N, C-alpha and C positions, 0 to 999 in steps of 0.2 A: 728617815729620808732628809729631815732638816739638817742634821749634822753633816750628811753627805753634801747637801747643797751648799752649806757654808764653806766646807772644805774646797769644793769645786770652785766657788767664787773667789776664794783666796788664791788658789793656784792660778786661775785665769788672770787675776789682777796682777800678780807678780810677773807672770809670763808676758802680759801686755805691756807693762812699763819697762821691761828690760829693753835696753837700746837695740834696735834692729831696723831693717829697711822701712817697715811701716811707721815706726816712731820718727825716724829722720825725715821721711816723706811728709808726715803731718806737720812737723816743725817748718820745713821748707815752704810748704804751701800756705802756712799761716803768715808767712812773710811776703806772699805774692801780691798783696794789695787788694785781694778780693776775699771778703769774708765768706762768700758763697762757695768759692773754690776750696777754701780751707775745710768747711763743714762737709762739702761733697766728697772730699778725700776720705773722711771717716766713714761716710755712707758707702763709698766704694769698697773700703776695707771690710766693712760688715757684709757686703754682698759677696766678697771673696770668701769670707768665713762661711757663708751659707753654702757656697759651692763645695768648700772643703768638707763640711759635715755631711752634705748630701752624698758626696763621693764615698765617704767613709761608711755612711749608713747603708749604701748599696753593696758593701762588702768588697770594695776595690782596694782595701789596704794590702791585699795579697797580690797586687798587680806585679807583673814581671819587673825586676830591677831596671831593665833597660828602658821601660816606659817612664819610670820615675826619674831616671837620668835625663831623658829627653825633656820632660817637664821642667826639670831643674835647669837645663841649659836655656830653655825658653824664658825662665825666670831671670837668669843671668842677663839675657838680651834685653829684657824689660828694664832691669836695674841700670844697665849700661846706657840705654837710651835716655832714661830719666836723668841719670847722672851727667851725661854729656850736655843735655839740654840745659840743666841747671848751671853747669860750668861755663857755658858759652852765652847764657842769657845776660841781657843788660840789667843792672840793678834797678829796682823800682823805687825811686827816691822822689817823693812829692811830685809825681807826674802821672796824671790820669792816662793809663795805657789805652783806654778805649778811644780817647781823643786822637792819640797818635796813630791809631789804626783806622781811624775814620768810622768808628762804630758808635751807635747810640748805646746808652748805659745798659738797657735791658738785653740787647743782643750780646754785648760784651760779657755780662754776668752769666748768660746762658752758656756761652762758649767756655768761660772759666769753670763753671760748674761741671760741664761735660768733661773737660780735660781733667779736673781734679778727681771726678768719680772714676774715670777710666784708669788713671794712674793708680789710685788706691785699689781698685778691683784687680788689675793685672799684677800689681806688686804682691798682693796677698794670695790670690788664686794660684799663682805659679810658684809660690814659696813651699818647696817640698819639706823644709824643716818644720813649718807650721803643720803640715799634714802628718809628719812623723810624731810631732808633739801631741796632736789630737789622737792619733792611733794609740799612743802610750796612755794618754789620759782616759780614753774610752775603755781600754782594757782594765783599768783600775776601778772604774766606777760602774761599768756595765758588765755584769756577770751572768752566768747561765740562768739563774733564778730571778733576775731583775724583772719587775713587772713591766708590761708594755708601756704603761703611762710614763715610767721613768726613762725608758728607751727613747720615747718621743720628746719628753720634757727636756732632757739633758742637751740635745743639739739646739733646741730652741733657746735655752738659757745661754749657750755659748754665743749665739748670734746676737741676742739682745744685749748681753753683757758687753760685747765688742762695740755695738752701736752706741750704747749709753756712755761707755768709758771714753771712746775716741771723741765723742761729742763734747764731753766734759773737759778733756784735755785740750781740744781745740778752743773751747770757750776760755779756758785759763790762759792759753797762749795769746788770745785776742783781747784779754782784759787790759784796759788802757795802760796801767803801769808796766805790765810785761811787754805789751806791744811797743811801747816807747823805747824800752831797752833793746828790743830786737831791731827796731828801726835804726838805731845807732850803729848796728853791725851789718846793715843792709848791703854795704858794698863788698863785704868779704865773707860773711857767714854762709850765705847760700852757696858760694863756691866751695867752701869747706864741706858742706853737705854733699855737693856734687862729687867731690873727690871721695868722700866716704862711700857713697852709693856705687861709684865705679870700683872702689876697693872691694865692696861686698860682691859685685858682679865677677870680678877676677877670681876671688876666693871660691865662689860657687862653680865657676868654670873649672878651676883646678881640682876641686873636690869631685866634680862629675866625671872628668876625664880620668882621674885616678881610679874612681869606682868602675868605669867602663873597661879600663885596662887591667884591673885586678883579676 
């Protein structure tokens, strides 16, 4: 069981750090000026992972292709929405946003945390590629004679691994030397991420429509 666990953690880590919508969203929100929003984004992604593994555990991997395509298009809409917001947002440069919005600090942080959590959750939960990845992963690690303890333990490991790793990545991005470098790119880098997220959305739409028409 331990060799299986180490192999699983290795595959999950490689998959997690591969550039994708979740990764770009974490970096973008780490530049938002709100530490809580940055960490809440990772918590939202972990919640999305929880939904993914629950759906898979319920045996819905064999859902009709049209259902997966609809979810994929919903994911594209989420990415497009986040990308456009990022592209059109004003850069946060040495200006307390809560003051400009007339909010006290606590209310502002709650709003930012909620926004980050929902972005992370929707970005991950509607990502069909993540679902397909886990379907393939589970088929390799859960076989007919796997004990029930492993069938329960593996999904839990997936969620906890995601929560811990995204929190560590966020912490690294907020580490003062890294944060200072990111601040210097505040005027243009978030817009680059916005364009990348819109590009992901357009690719997902094209892939979904091609699948529906095939």
